[in-house]
C-alpha positions in Angstrom: -37.8 51.6 139.6 -35.5 54.5 138.6 -37.1 57.9 138.3 -36.0 61.3 137.0 -37.9 64.5 137.6 -38.0 67.1 134.9 -39.9 70.3 134.1 -41.8 70.8 130.8 -40.4 73.9 129.2 -42.2 74.0 125.8 -44.4 77.1 125.7 -47.5 75.0 124.8 -46.6 72.2 127.1 -46.6 68.6 125.7 -49.1 69.2 122.9 -48.7 68.9 119.1 -45.0 69.2 118.0 -43.3 69.0 121.4 -45.3 65.9 122.4 -44.6 64.2 119.1 -40.9 65.0 119.4 -40.8 63.6 123.0 -42.8 60.4 122.1 -40.5 59.8 119.1 -37.5 60.1 121.4 -39.0 57.7 123.9 -39.8 55.2 121.2 -36.2 55.3 120.0 -34.9 54.2 123.4 -36.9 50.9 123.1 -37.5 51.3 126.9 -40.9 51.1 128.8 -40.8 54.7 129.9 -43.8 56.3 131.8 -44.5 59.9 132.5 -46.7 61.4 135.3 -47.3 64.5 137.3 -46.0 63.8 140.9 -48.6 61.8 142.8 -50.7 61.0 139.8 -51.0 57.8 137.7 -48.3 57.4 135.0 -49.1 57.1 131.3 -47.1 55.3 128.7 -44.6 57.8 127.3 -44.5 55.9 124.0 -48.2 56.8 123.3 -48.8 60.2 121.7 -52.5 60.1 122.6 -51.8 59.3 126.3 -49.1 62.0 126.6 -51.3 64.7 125.0 -54.4 63.9 127.0 -52.5 63.9 130.3 -52.3 67.7 130.0 -48.6 68.4 130.8 -48.7 72.2 130.6 -45.6 74.4 130.4 -43.9 74.6 133.7 -45.3 71.3 135.0 -43.0 69.0 136.9 -43.1 65.5 135.6 -41.7 62.2 136.8 -40.1 59.9 134.1 -39.7 56.3 135.1 -38.4 53.1 133.7 -41.3 50.7 134.2 -40.3 47.2 135.3 -36.6 48.0 135.6 -35.3 47.3 139.1 -31.7 47.3 138.1 -31.4 49.3 134.8 -28.2 49.4 132.8 -26.1 52.5 132.6 -27.3 53.0 129.1 -31.0 52.9 130.2 -30.3 55.5 132.9 -28.5 57.7 130.3 -31.5 57.4 128.1 -33.8 58.6 130.9 -31.5 61.6 131.5 -31.6 62.3 127.8 -35.4 62.4 127.8 -35.2 64.8 130.8 -32.8 67.1 128.9 -35.2 67.0 125.9 -38.2 68.1 128.0 -36.2 70.9 129.6 -34.8 72.2 126.3 -38.0 72.5 124.3 -38.7 76.1 125.4 
């Protein structure tokens, strides 16, 4: 399963507007993306409730993964990188 590490840069972390913007971007990819703190259980990145309750504070390193994708397309990998860029530019 492909993974990308990113750092949450929004001053308030993934709460309210930054979380909604991230979840909307994930939903637009139509991919089963998960997000987690390293070593913790992932949550569905398409779910605003799950993302907000996972408490991804500013500065937190997160792992984005394509769930159930052993051999993703180049477009899917590019989408994952785009989500990383979004998380790292919300500051």
